[in-house]
Backbone atoms as SQL, in Angstrom:
CREATE TABLE atoms (id INTEGER PRIMARY KEY, chain TEXT, resi INTEGER, resn TEXT, atom TEXT, x REAL, y REAL, z REAL);
INSERT INTO atoms VALUES
  (1, 'A', 1, 'MET', 'N', -37.106, 80.388, -51.377),
  (2, 'A', 1, 'MET', 'CA', -36.720, 79.159, -52.056),
  (3, 'A', 1, 'MET', 'C', -36.923, 78.425, -52.953),
  (4, 'A', 2, 'ASN', 'N', -35.757, 77.409, -53.029),
  (5, 'A', 2, 'ASN', 'CA', -35.917, 76.350, -54.279),
  (6, 'A', 2, 'ASN', 'C', -36.031, 75.045, -53.423),
  (7, 'A', 3, 'ARG', 'N', -36.604, 74.348, -54.559),
  (8, 'A', 3, 'ARG', 'CA', -37.139, 72.735, -53.564),
  (9, 'A', 3, 'ARG', 'C', -35.879, 72.430, -52.873),
  (10, 'A', 4, 'THR', 'N', -34.517, 72.445, -53.604),
  (11, 'A', 4, 'THR', 'CA', -33.066, 71.536, -52.734),
  (12, 'A', 4, 'THR', 'C', -33.506, 72.065, -51.374),
  (13, 'A', 5, 'ARG', 'N', -33.352, 73.844, -51.644),
  (14, 'A', 5, 'ARG', 'CA', -32.973, 74.187, -50.404),
  (15, 'A', 5, 'ARG', 'C', -34.235, 74.070, -49.073),
  (16, 'A', 6, 'VAL', 'N', -35.269, 73.680, -49.450),
  (17, 'A', 6, 'VAL', 'CA', -36.781, 73.621, -48.786),
  (18, 'A', 6, 'VAL', 'C', -35.876, 72.253, -48.073),
  (19, 'A', 7, 'ARG', 'N', -35.720, 71.310, -49.232),
  (20, 'A', 7, 'ARG', 'CA', -35.519, 69.788, -48.490),
  (21, 'A', 7, 'ARG', 'C', -34.291, 69.710, -48.145),
  (22, 'A', 8, 'ARG', 'N', -33.410, 70.309, -47.591),
  (23, 'A', 8, 'ARG', 'CA', -32.059, 70.408, -47.548),
  (24, 'A', 8, 'ARG', 'C', -32.560, 70.931, -45.919),
  (25, 'A', 9, 'PHE', 'N', -32.747, 72.291, -46.005),
  (26, 'A', 9, 'PHE', 'CA', -33.479, 72.984, -44.735),
  (27, 'A', 9, 'PHE', 'C', -33.993, 71.346, -43.840),
  (28, 'A', 10, 'PHE', 'N', -34.952, 71.310, -44.537),
  (29, 'A', 10, 'PHE', 'CA', -36.356, 70.680, -43.406),
  (30, 'A', 10, 'PHE', 'C', -35.507, 68.821, -43.128),
  (31, 'A', 11, 'GLY', 'N', -34.513, 68.566, -44.002),
  (32, 'A', 11, 'GLY', 'CA', -34.097, 67.073, -43.889),
  (33, 'A', 11, 'GLY', 'C', -32.955, 67.614, -42.410),
  (34, 'A', 12, 'ILE', 'N', -32.368, 68.768, -42.698),
  (35, 'A', 12, 'ILE', 'CA', -31.286, 69.026, -41.024),
  (36, 'A', 12, 'ILE', 'C', -32.049, 69.058, -40.254),
  (37, 'A', 13, 'THR', 'N', -33.355, 70.038, -40.211),
  (38, 'A', 13, 'THR', 'CA', -33.915, 70.348, -38.997),
  (39, 'A', 13, 'THR', 'C', -34.493, 68.907, -38.726),
  (40, 'A', 14, 'LEU', 'N', -35.042, 68.336, -39.255),
  (41, 'A', 14, 'LEU', 'CA', -35.634, 66.708, -38.901),
  (42, 'A', 14, 'LEU', 'C', -34.248, 65.679, -38.546),
  (43, 'A', 15, 'PHE', 'N', -32.768, 65.483, -38.967),
  (44, 'A', 15, 'PHE', 'CA', -31.538, 65.328, -37.928),
  (45, 'A', 15, 'PHE', 'C', -31.668, 66.225, -36.702),
  (46, 'A', 16, 'ALA', 'N', -31.279, 67.108, -36.095),
  (47, 'A', 16, 'ALA', 'CA', -31.514, 68.309, -35.429),
  (48, 'A', 16, 'ALA', 'C', -32.574, 67.478, -34.459),
  (49, 'A', 17, 'LEU', 'N', -33.260, 67.708, -34.450),
  (50, 'A', 17, 'LEU', 'CA', -34.607, 67.155, -33.524),
  (51, 'A', 17, 'LEU', 'C', -34.787, 65.058, -33.458),
  (52, 'A', 18, 'VAL', 'N', -34.699, 64.463, -33.808),
  (53, 'A', 18, 'VAL', 'CA', -33.870, 63.157, -33.555),
  (54, 'A', 18, 'VAL', 'C', -32.743, 62.902, -32.721),
  (55, 'A', 19, 'ALA', 'N', -31.786, 63.833, -33.522),
  (56, 'A', 19, 'ALA', 'CA', -30.702, 64.193, -32.255),
  (57, 'A', 19, 'ALA', 'C', -31.157, 64.502, -30.938),
  (58, 'A', 20, 'LEU', 'N', -31.676, 65.568, -30.391),
  (59, 'A', 20, 'LEU', 'CA', -31.734, 66.451, -29.273),
  (60, 'A', 20, 'LEU', 'C', -32.702, 65.162, -28.912),
  (61, 'A', 21, 'ALA', 'N', -33.946, 64.620, -29.031),
  (62, 'A', 21, 'ALA', 'CA', -34.740, 63.995, -28.517),
  (63, 'A', 21, 'ALA', 'C', -33.976, 62.635, -28.075),
  (64, 'A', 22, 'ALA', 'N', -32.889, 61.677, -28.613),
  (65, 'A', 22, 'ALA', 'CA', -31.815, 61.163, -28.799),
  (66, 'A', 22, 'ALA', 'C', -31.055, 61.311, -27.264),
  (67, 'A', 23, 'THR', 'N', -30.999, 62.715, -26.847),
  (68, 'A', 23, 'THR', 'CA', -29.701, 62.342, -26.263),
  (69, 'A', 23, 'THR', 'C', -30.953, 63.637, -24.899),
  (70, 'A', 24, 'SER', 'N', -32.152, 63.873, -24.881),
  (71, 'A', 24, 'SER', 'CA', -32.873, 64.436, -23.510),
  (72, 'A', 24, 'SER', 'C', -33.551, 63.427, -23.046),
  (73, 'A', 25, 'CYS', 'N', -33.950, 62.578, -23.672),
  (74, 'A', 25, 'CYS', 'CA', -34.788, 61.157, -23.155),
  (75, 'A', 25, 'CYS', 'C', -33.654, 59.605, -23.052),
  (76, 'A', 26, 'GLY', 'N', -32.735, 60.037, -23.024),
  (77, 'A', 26, 'GLY', 'CA', -32.185, 58.878, -22.106),
  (78, 'A', 26, 'GLY', 'C', -32.811, 58.106, -22.117),
  (79, 'A', 27, 'THR', 'N', -31.821, 56.801, -21.492),
  (80, 'A', 27, 'THR', 'CA', -32.727, 55.971, -20.766),
  (81, 'A', 27, 'THR', 'C', -31.845, 55.789, -19.317),
  (82, 'A', 28, 'ASN', 'N', -32.216, 56.414, -18.669),
  (83, 'A', 28, 'ASN', 'CA', -31.425, 56.280, -17.416),
  (84, 'A', 28, 'ASN', 'C', -31.750, 55.040, -16.970),
  (85, 'A', 29, 'SER', 'N', -31.145, 53.405, -17.372),
  (86, 'A', 29, 'SER', 'CA', -31.614, 52.637, -16.733),
  (87, 'A', 29, 'SER', 'C', -30.808, 52.170, -15.692),
  (88, 'A', 30, 'THR', 'N', -31.399, 52.655, -14.388),
  (89, 'A', 30, 'THR', 'CA', -30.489, 51.832, -13.244),
  (90, 'A', 30, 'THR', 'C', -30.555, 50.685, -13.016),
  (91, 'A', 31, 'THR', 'N', -30.099, 49.813, -13.128),
  (92, 'A', 31, 'THR', 'CA', -30.637, 48.513, -12.889),
  (93, 'A', 31, 'THR', 'C', -29.519, 47.950, -11.357),
  (94, 'A', 32, 'SER', 'N', -29.921, 47.114, -10.881),
  (95, 'A', 32, 'SER', 'CA', -29.099, 46.095, -9.858),
  (96, 'A', 32, 'SER', 'C', -28.409, 45.730, -10.217),
  (97, 'A', 33, 'SER', 'N', -27.460, 44.688, -9.376),
  (98, 'A', 33, 'SER', 'CA', -26.257, 44.522, -9.442),
  (99, 'A', 33, 'SER', 'C', -27.008, 43.055, -9.976),
  (100, 'A', 34, 'GLY', 'N', -26.043, 41.520, -11.186),
  (101, 'A', 34, 'GLY', 'CA', -26.794, 40.928, -11.266),
  (102, 'A', 34, 'GLY', 'C', -28.216, 40.932, -12.120),
  (103, 'A', 35, 'ASP', 'N', -28.533, 42.069, -12.770),
  (104, 'A', 35, 'ASP', 'CA', -29.774, 41.645, -13.455),
  (105, 'A', 35, 'ASP', 'C', -29.046, 41.329, -14.689),
  (106, 'A', 36, 'ASN', 'N', -30.081, 40.766, -14.955),
  (107, 'A', 36, 'ASN', 'CA', -29.958, 40.074, -16.698),
  (108, 'A', 36, 'ASN', 'C', -30.936, 40.480, -17.819),
  (109, 'A', 37, 'PRO', 'N', -30.985, 41.480, -18.623),
  (110, 'A', 37, 'PRO', 'CA', -31.857, 42.328, -19.232),
  (111, 'A', 37, 'PRO', 'C', -32.341, 41.440, -20.019),
  (112, 'A', 38, 'SER', 'N', -32.058, 39.886, -20.341),
  (113, 'A', 38, 'SER', 'CA', -32.427, 39.134, -21.484),
  (114, 'A', 38, 'SER', 'C', -33.504, 38.089, -20.235),
  (115, 'A', 39, 'ALA', 'N', -33.359, 37.976, -19.151),
  (116, 'A', 39, 'ALA', 'CA', -33.954, 37.751, -18.339),
  (117, 'A', 39, 'ALA', 'C', -35.365, 38.483, -17.877),
  (118, 'A', 40, 'ILE', 'N', -35.509, 38.976, -19.007),
  (119, 'A', 40, 'ILE', 'CA', -37.533, 39.923, -18.131),
  (120, 'A', 40, 'ILE', 'C', -38.342, 39.139, -18.016),
  (121, 'A', 41, 'ALA', 'N', -38.586, 38.871, -17.106),
  (122, 'A', 41, 'ALA', 'CA', -40.449, 38.089, -16.803),
  (123, 'A', 41, 'ALA', 'C', -41.091, 39.036, -16.712),
  (124, 'A', 42, 'ALA', 'N', -41.321, 40.866, -16.404),
  (125, 'A', 42, 'ALA', 'CA', -42.581, 41.233, -16.744),
  (126, 'A', 42, 'ALA', 'C', -42.069, 42.610, -16.696),
  (127, 'A', 43, 'THR', 'N', -42.863, 43.656, -17.261),
  (128, 'A', 43, 'THR', 'CA', -42.779, 44.556, -17.586),
  (129, 'A', 43, 'THR', 'C', -44.204, 46.145, -16.479),
  (130, 'A', 44, 'ILE', 'N', -44.163, 46.259, -16.464),
  (131, 'A', 44, 'ILE', 'CA', -44.825, 47.104, -15.721),
  (132, 'A', 44, 'ILE', 'C', -44.400, 49.064, -16.000),
  (133, 'A', 45, 'HIS', 'N', -45.366, 49.210, -16.559),
  (134, 'A', 45, 'HIS', 'CA', -45.268, 51.054, -16.886),
  (135, 'A', 45, 'HIS', 'C', -45.913, 51.834, -15.900),
  (136, 'A', 46, 'ILE', 'N', -45.007, 52.655, -16.109),
  (137, 'A', 46, 'ILE', 'CA', -45.989, 53.817, -14.860),
  (138, 'A', 46, 'ILE', 'C', -46.592, 54.982, -15.616),
  (139, 'A', 47, 'ALA', 'N', -47.383, 55.384, -15.783),
  (140, 'A', 47, 'ALA', 'CA', -48.556, 56.226, -16.254),
  (141, 'A', 47, 'ALA', 'C', -49.582, 56.798, -15.352),
  (142, 'A', 48, 'ASP', 'N', -49.847, 57.602, -15.992),
  (143, 'A', 48, 'ASP', 'CA', -51.614, 58.522, -14.920),
  (144, 'A', 48, 'ASP', 'C', -51.055, 58.544, -13.640),
  (145, 'A', 49, 'GLY', 'N', -49.689, 58.831, -12.923),
  (146, 'A', 49, 'GLY', 'CA', -49.853, 58.374, -11.730),
  (147, 'A', 49, 'GLY', 'C', -50.365, 56.603, -11.000),
  (148, 'A', 50, 'LYS', 'N', -49.558, 55.497, -11.939),
  (149, 'A', 50, 'LYS', 'CA', -49.923, 54.590, -10.932),
  (150, 'A', 50, 'LYS', 'C', -48.638, 53.615, -11.613),
  (151, 'A', 51, 'PHE', 'N', -49.091, 52.363, -11.206),
  (152, 'A', 51, 'PHE', 'CA', -47.927, 51.137, -11.603),
  (153, 'A', 51, 'PHE', 'C', -49.004, 50.304, -12.422),
  (154, 'A', 52, 'GLU', 'N', -48.828, 49.758, -13.753),
  (155, 'A', 52, 'GLU', 'CA', -49.907, 49.111, -14.109),
  (156, 'A', 52, 'GLU', 'C', -48.517, 48.015, -15.278),
  (157, 'A', 53, 'PRO', 'N', -48.893, 46.320, -14.745),
  (158, 'A', 53, 'PRO', 'CA', -50.184, 46.385, -13.138),
  (159, 'A', 53, 'PRO', 'C', -49.778, 46.446, -11.943),
  (160, 'A', 54, 'ARG', 'N', -50.864, 46.099, -11.718),
  (161, 'A', 54, 'ARG', 'CA', -50.330, 47.144, -10.292),
  (162, 'A', 54, 'ARG', 'C', -49.814, 45.753, -9.075),
  (163, 'A', 55, 'GLU', 'N', -50.109, 44.273, -9.577),
  (164, 'A', 55, 'GLU', 'CA', -49.552, 43.294, -8.937),
  (165, 'A', 55, 'GLU', 'C', -48.748, 42.250, -9.759),
  (166, 'A', 56, 'ILE', 'N', -48.306, 41.630, -10.066),
  (167, 'A', 56, 'ILE', 'CA', -47.224, 40.250, -10.976),
  (168, 'A', 56, 'ILE', 'C', -47.007, 39.327, -10.150),
  (169, 'A', 57, 'ASP', 'N', -46.835, 38.324, -11.087),
  (170, 'A', 57, 'ASP', 'CA', -46.004, 37.503, -9.974),
  (171, 'A', 57, 'ASP', 'C', -45.155, 36.609, -11.719),
  (172, 'A', 58, 'ILE', 'N', -43.884, 36.153, -10.743),
  (173, 'A', 58, 'ILE', 'CA', -42.724, 35.573, -11.240),
  (174, 'A', 58, 'ILE', 'C', -42.220, 34.546, -10.524),
  (175, 'A', 59, 'VAL', 'N', -41.552, 34.621, -11.267),
  (176, 'A', 59, 'VAL', 'CA', -40.837, 33.154, -11.133),
  (177, 'A', 59, 'VAL', 'C', -39.327, 33.544, -10.475),
  (178, 'A', 60, 'VAL', 'N', -38.672, 32.932, -9.244),
  (179, 'A', 60, 'VAL', 'CA', -37.579, 33.547, -8.879),
  (180, 'A', 60, 'VAL', 'C', -36.214, 33.081, -10.181),
  (181, 'A', 61, 'GLY', 'N', -35.579, 34.471, -9.971),
  (182, 'A', 61, 'GLY', 'CA', -34.541, 34.646, -11.296),
  (183, 'A', 61, 'GLY', 'C', -35.130, 35.943, -12.183),
  (184, 'A', 62, 'GLY', 'N', -36.106, 35.766, -11.810),
  (185, 'A', 62, 'GLY', 'CA', -36.680, 36.671, -12.926),
  (186, 'A', 62, 'GLY', 'C', -36.381, 38.053, -12.782),
  (187, 'A', 63, 'SER', 'N', -36.290, 38.731, -13.789),
  (188, 'A', 63, 'SER', 'CA', -36.422, 39.931, -13.282),
  (189, 'A', 63, 'SER', 'C', -37.856, 41.207, -14.093),
  (190, 'A', 64, 'VAL', 'N', -37.681, 42.646, -13.155),
  (191, 'A', 64, 'VAL', 'CA', -38.764, 42.817, -13.788),
  (192, 'A', 64, 'VAL', 'C', -38.072, 44.652, -14.680),
  (193, 'A', 65, 'MET', 'N', -38.699, 44.695, -15.614),
  (194, 'A', 65, 'MET', 'CA', -38.740, 46.392, -15.589),
  (195, 'A', 65, 'MET', 'C', -39.928, 47.094, -15.679),
  (196, 'A', 66, 'TRP', 'N', -39.373, 48.297, -14.881),
  (197, 'A', 66, 'TRP', 'CA', -40.499, 49.026, -14.474),
  (198, 'A', 66, 'TRP', 'C', -39.919, 50.416, -15.702),
  (199, 'A', 67, 'ILE', 'N', -40.891, 51.273, -16.687),
  (200, 'A', 67, 'ILE', 'CA', -40.820, 51.843, -17.811),
  (201, 'A', 67, 'ILE', 'C', -41.767, 53.036, -17.639),
  (202, 'A', 68, 'ASN', 'N', -40.991, 54.130, -17.258),
  (203, 'A', 68, 'ASN', 'CA', -41.792, 55.492, -17.208),
  (204, 'A', 68, 'ASN', 'C', -42.377, 56.013, -18.438),
  (205, 'A', 69, 'ASP', 'N', -43.541, 56.169, -18.619),
  (206, 'A', 69, 'ASP', 'CA', -44.572, 56.696, -19.638),
  (207, 'A', 69, 'ASP', 'C', -45.045, 57.933, -19.179),
  (208, 'A', 70, 'ASP', 'N', -44.918, 58.253, -17.727),
  (209, 'A', 70, 'ASP', 'CA', -45.898, 59.509, -17.488),
  (210, 'A', 70, 'ASP', 'C', -44.723, 60.714, -18.072),
  (211, 'A', 71, 'VAL', 'N', -45.045, 61.633, -17.927),
  (212, 'A', 71, 'VAL', 'CA', -44.382, 63.016, -18.207),
  (213, 'A', 71, 'VAL', 'C', -43.489, 63.410, -17.076),
  (214, 'A', 72, 'ALA', 'N', -44.019, 62.974, -15.323),
  (215, 'A', 72, 'ALA', 'CA', -43.331, 63.560, -14.424),
  (216, 'A', 72, 'ALA', 'C', -42.218, 62.276, -13.425),
  (217, 'A', 73, 'SER', 'N', -41.379, 62.500, -12.935),
  (218, 'A', 73, 'SER', 'CA', -40.245, 61.414, -12.039),
  (219, 'A', 73, 'SER', 'C', -41.004, 60.436, -11.408),
  (220, 'A', 74, 'HIS', 'N', -40.505, 59.574, -11.402),
  (221, 'A', 74, 'HIS', 'CA', -40.818, 58.440, -10.413),
  (222, 'A', 74, 'HIS', 'C', -39.895, 57.828, -9.589),
  (223, 'A', 75, 'ASN', 'N', -40.509, 56.505, -8.547),
  (224, 'A', 75, 'ASN', 'CA', -39.155, 55.969, -8.073),
  (225, 'A', 75, 'ASN', 'C', -40.087, 54.587, -8.043),
  (226, 'A', 76, 'VAL', 'N', -39.214, 53.249, -7.799),
  (227, 'A', 76, 'VAL', 'CA', -39.728, 52.490, -6.645),
  (228, 'A', 76, 'VAL', 'C', -38.627, 52.198, -5.794),
  (229, 'A', 77, 'LYS', 'N', -39.476, 51.930, -4.921),
  (230, 'A', 77, 'LYS', 'CA', -39.278, 52.132, -3.139),
  (231, 'A', 77, 'LYS', 'C', -39.749, 50.741, -3.029),
  (232, 'A', 78, 'PHE', 'N', -38.817, 49.657, -2.312),
  (233, 'A', 78, 'PHE', 'CA', -39.850, 48.141, -1.799),
  (234, 'A', 78, 'PHE', 'C', -39.519, 48.779, -0.235),
  (235, 'A', 79, 'LEU', 'N', -40.580, 48.095, 0.263),
  (236, 'A', 79, 'LEU', 'CA', -40.892, 47.838, 1.796),
  (237, 'A', 79, 'LEU', 'C', -39.850, 47.245, 2.130),
  (238, 'A', 80, 'GLU', 'N', -39.397, 45.841, 1.923),
  (239, 'A', 80, 'GLU', 'CA', -38.417, 44.871, 2.357),
  (240, 'A', 80, 'GLU', 'C', -38.155, 43.801, 1.025),
  (241, 'A', 81, 'PRO', 'N', -36.838, 43.854, 0.636),
  (242, 'A', 81, 'PRO', 'CA', -35.618, 44.369, 1.355),
  (243, 'A', 81, 'PRO', 'C', -35.437, 45.964, 1.133),
  (244, 'A', 82, 'SER', 'N', -35.343, 47.251, 2.185),
  (245, 'A', 82, 'SER', 'CA', -34.911, 48.164, 1.655),
  (246, 'A', 82, 'SER', 'C', -34.084, 48.841, 1.098),
  (247, 'A', 83, 'THR', 'N', -32.981, 47.668, 0.662),
  (248, 'A', 83, 'THR', 'CA', -32.407, 48.034, -0.358),
  (249, 'A', 83, 'THR', 'C', -32.306, 47.955, -1.678),
  (250, 'A', 84, 'PHE', 'N', -33.679, 47.333, -1.922),
  (251, 'A', 84, 'PHE', 'CA', -34.118, 47.861, -3.373),
  (252, 'A', 84, 'PHE', 'C', -34.987, 49.209, -3.885),
  (253, 'A', 85, 'ASN', 'N', -34.212, 50.308, -4.181),
  (254, 'A', 85, 'ASN', 'CA', -34.851, 51.489, -4.489),
  (255, 'A', 85, 'ASN', 'C', -33.876, 51.706, -6.113),
  (256, 'A', 86, 'SER', 'N', -35.111, 52.569, -7.050),
  (257, 'A', 86, 'SER', 'CA', -34.590, 52.408, -8.358),
  (258, 'A', 86, 'SER', 'C', -33.980, 53.969, -8.247),
  (259, 'A', 87, 'GLY', 'N', -33.342, 54.225, -7.553),
  (260, 'A', 87, 'GLY', 'CA', -33.438, 56.231, -7.389),
  (261, 'A', 87, 'GLY', 'C', -34.618, 57.063, -8.331),
  (262, 'A', 88, 'VAL', 'N', -34.185, 58.008, -9.411),
  (263, 'A', 88, 'VAL', 'CA', -34.939, 58.435, -9.854),
  (264, 'A', 88, 'VAL', 'C', -35.191, 57.943, -11.114),
  (265, 'A', 89, 'ILE', 'N', -36.826, 58.054, -11.480),
  (266, 'A', 89, 'ILE', 'CA', -36.994, 57.104, -13.067),
  (267, 'A', 89, 'ILE', 'C', -37.028, 58.222, -13.805),
  (268, 'A', 90, 'LYS', 'N', -36.754, 58.562, -14.574),
  (269, 'A', 90, 'LYS', 'CA', -37.225, 60.454, -15.438),
  (270, 'A', 90, 'LYS', 'C', -38.070, 59.564, -16.851),
  (271, 'A', 91, 'PRO', 'N', -38.838, 60.643, -16.925),
  (272, 'A', 91, 'PRO', 'CA', -39.593, 60.200, -18.004),
  (273, 'A', 91, 'PRO', 'C', -39.013, 59.775, -19.532),
  (274, 'A', 92, 'ALA', 'N', -39.745, 58.420, -20.255),
  (275, 'A', 92, 'ALA', 'CA', -39.036, 57.442, -20.780),
  (276, 'A', 92, 'ALA', 'C', -37.952, 56.665, -20.518),
  (277, 'A', 93, 'ALA', 'N', -37.295, 56.349, -19.509),
  (278, 'A', 93, 'ALA', 'CA', -36.469, 55.614, -18.588),
  (279, 'A', 93, 'ALA', 'C', -37.273, 54.603, -18.580),
  (280, 'A', 94, 'THR', 'N', -36.069, 53.828, -18.034),
  (281, 'A', 94, 'THR', 'CA', -36.411, 52.217, -17.420),
  (282, 'A', 94, 'THR', 'C', -35.618, 52.075, -16.440),
  (283, 'A', 95, 'TRP', 'N', -36.098, 50.859, -15.255),
  (284, 'A', 95, 'TRP', 'CA', -35.048, 50.533, -14.155),
  (285, 'A', 95, 'TRP', 'C', -34.975, 49.253, -13.763),
  (286, 'A', 96, 'ILE', 'N', -34.207, 48.153, -14.114),
  (287, 'A', 96, 'ILE', 'CA', -34.257, 46.308, -13.721),
  (288, 'A', 96, 'ILE', 'C', -34.324, 45.593, -12.651),
  (289, 'A', 97, 'GLN', 'N', -34.715, 45.169, -11.987),
  (290, 'A', 97, 'GLN', 'CA', -34.548, 44.906, -10.898),
  (291, 'A', 97, 'GLN', 'C', -34.863, 43.011, -10.383),
  (292, 'A', 98, 'THR', 'N', -33.645, 42.987, -10.457),
  (293, 'A', 98, 'THR', 'CA', -34.028, 40.423, -10.638),
  (294, 'A', 98, 'THR', 'C', -34.276, 39.964, -8.903),
  (295, 'A', 99, 'PHE', 'N', -34.981, 39.533, -8.931),
  (296, 'A', 99, 'PHE', 'CA', -35.358, 38.682, -7.915),
  (297, 'A', 99, 'PHE', 'C', -34.735, 37.551, -7.705),
  (298, 'A', 100, 'THR', 'N', -33.965, 37.357, -7.037),
  (299, 'A', 100, 'THR', 'CA', -33.139, 35.590, -6.070),
  (300, 'A', 100, 'THR', 'C', -33.944, 35.046, -5.032),
  (301, 'A', 101, 'SER', 'N', -34.940, 35.426, -4.092),
  (302, 'A', 101, 'SER', 'CA', -35.606, 34.837, -3.569),
  (303, 'A', 101, 'SER', 'C', -37.250, 34.983, -3.489),
  (304, 'A', 102, 'ALA', 'N', -37.978, 33.608, -3.194),
  (305, 'A', 102, 'ALA', 'CA', -39.539, 34.319, -3.518),
  (306, 'A', 102, 'ALA', 'C', -39.594, 35.223, -1.546),
  (307, 'A', 103, 'GLY', 'N', -41.075, 34.994, -2.588),
  (308, 'A', 103, 'GLY', 'CA', -41.551, 35.784, -1.150),
  (309, 'A', 103, 'GLY', 'C', -42.371, 37.127, -1.781),
  (310, 'A', 104, 'ASN', 'N', -43.324, 38.040, -1.119),
  (311, 'A', 104, 'ASN', 'CA', -43.952, 39.577, -1.076),
  (312, 'A', 104, 'ASN', 'C', -43.175, 40.076, -1.070),
  (313, 'A', 105, 'TYR', 'N', -43.020, 41.628, -2.417),
  (314, 'A', 105, 'TYR', 'CA', -42.380, 42.572, -2.270),
  (315, 'A', 105, 'TYR', 'C', -43.727, 43.828, -2.708),
  (316, 'A', 106, 'ASP', 'N', -43.668, 44.406, -1.680),
  (317, 'A', 106, 'ASP', 'CA', -44.128, 45.546, -2.293),
  (318, 'A', 106, 'ASP', 'C', -43.112, 47.054, -2.035),
  (319, 'A', 107, 'TYR', 'N', -44.513, 47.639, -2.863),
  (320, 'A', 107, 'TYR', 'CA', -43.141, 48.723, -3.751),
  (321, 'A', 107, 'TYR', 'C', -43.967, 49.984, -3.446),
  (322, 'A', 108, 'TYR', 'N', -44.008, 51.228, -3.557),
  (323, 'A', 108, 'TYR', 'CA', -44.277, 52.410, -3.916),
  (324, 'A', 108, 'TYR', 'C', -43.428, 53.126, -4.548),
  (325, 'A', 109, 'CYS', 'N', -44.424, 54.384, -4.884),
  (326, 'A', 109, 'CYS', 'CA', -43.589, 56.065, -5.303),
  (327, 'A', 109, 'CYS', 'C', -42.849, 56.594, -4.275),
  (328, 'A', 110, 'ASP', 'N', -41.951, 57.261, -3.714),
  (329, 'A', 110, 'ASP', 'CA', -41.428, 57.881, -2.535),
  (330, 'A', 110, 'ASP', 'C', -42.146, 58.973, -3.267),
  (331, 'A', 111, 'PHE', 'N', -42.260, 59.483, -4.445),
  (332, 'A', 111, 'PHE', 'CA', -42.646, 61.085, -4.769),
  (333, 'A', 111, 'PHE', 'C', -44.446, 61.169, -4.739),
  (334, 'A', 112, 'HIS', 'N', -45.109, 60.054, -4.811),
  (335, 'A', 112, 'HIS', 'CA', -46.325, 59.560, -5.129),
  (336, 'A', 112, 'HIS', 'C', -46.944, 58.434, -3.935),
  (337, 'A', 113, 'ASN', 'N', -47.198, 58.833, -3.187),
  (338, 'A', 113, 'ASN', 'CA', -47.168, 58.026, -1.802),
  (339, 'A', 113, 'ASN', 'C', -48.258, 57.005, -2.022),
  (340, 'A', 114, 'SER', 'N', -49.173, 57.046, -3.169),
  (341, 'A', 114, 'SER', 'CA', -50.336, 56.692, -3.129),
  (342, 'A', 114, 'SER', 'C', -50.133, 55.434, -4.495),
  (343, 'A', 115, 'MET', 'N', -48.726, 55.624, -5.531),
  (344, 'A', 115, 'MET', 'CA', -48.682, 54.356, -6.345),
  (345, 'A', 115, 'MET', 'C', -48.475, 53.903, -5.719),
  (346, 'A', 116, 'LYS', 'N', -49.026, 52.962, -5.387),
  (347, 'A', 116, 'LYS', 'CA', -47.995, 51.215, -4.799),
  (348, 'A', 116, 'LYS', 'C', -48.313, 50.120, -5.911),
  (349, 'A', 117, 'GLY', 'N', -47.420, 48.787, -5.910),
  (350, 'A', 117, 'GLY', 'CA', -47.511, 47.321, -6.219),
  (351, 'A', 117, 'GLY', 'C', -47.081, 46.725, -5.432),
  (352, 'A', 118, 'SER', 'N', -46.776, 45.687, -6.260),
  (353, 'A', 118, 'SER', 'CA', -46.303, 44.446, -5.537),
  (354, 'A', 118, 'SER', 'C', -45.673, 43.488, -6.515),
  (355, 'A', 119, 'VAL', 'N', -45.092, 42.547, -6.064),
  (356, 'A', 119, 'VAL', 'CA', -44.258, 41.805, -7.153),
  (357, 'A', 119, 'VAL', 'C', -43.722, 40.662, -5.983),
  (358, 'A', 120, 'VAL', 'N', -44.635, 39.246, -6.799),
  (359, 'A', 120, 'VAL', 'CA', -45.200, 38.130, -6.035),
  (360, 'A', 120, 'VAL', 'C', -44.313, 36.809, -6.505),
  (361, 'A', 121, 'VAL', 'N', -43.026, 36.609, -5.952),
  (362, 'A', 121, 'VAL', 'CA', -41.759, 35.867, -6.421),
  (363, 'A', 121, 'VAL', 'C', -42.361, 34.712, -5.941),
  (364, 'A', 122, 'ARG', 'N', -42.404, 33.775, -6.648),
  (365, 'A', 122, 'ARG', 'CA', -42.653, 32.111, -6.651),
  (366, 'A', 122, 'ARG', 'C', -41.399, 31.307, -6.878),
  (367, 'A', 123, 'PRO', 'N', -41.459, 30.540, -5.920),
  (368, 'A', 123, 'PRO', 'CA', -40.287, 29.132, -6.203),
  (369, 'A', 123, 'PRO', 'C', -39.870, 28.816, -7.613),
  (370, 'A', 124, 'ALA', 'N', -39.459, 28.395, -8.049),
  (371, 'A', 124, 'ALA', 'CA', -39.348, 28.116, -9.268),
  (372, 'A', 124, 'ALA', 'C', -39.713, 26.704, -9.405),
  (373, 'A', 125, 'PRO', 'N', -40.607, 26.279, -10.529),
  (374, 'A', 125, 'PRO', 'CA', -41.067, 24.739, -10.708),
  (375, 'A', 125, 'PRO', 'C', -39.758, 23.453, -10.498);
């Protein structure tokens, strides 16, 4: 093969791989109603079978974004209110939840019960 063909081959191959990665990784961003991604108060990463950080503090009206950096699917399910439930968060996907009331919100991964976390929501100053 001459250089032009080799470059064209690698260019097409690279384009195909990038397109494949973009469609397979997608961001199944399941957000709760009323979420405003521009008001993200904290980010929690899901990796190595744990939530990091495990506990966060935010102010009423803030949103929290969970990012699944793990190779496995996870979910975020709250004890109270039980209506806060992310559904399946696939690898490389995100989920955002907005908190409109002060309180302590404990959550866990339904698939991996040892994965637990807490969001402490404080009144606005």
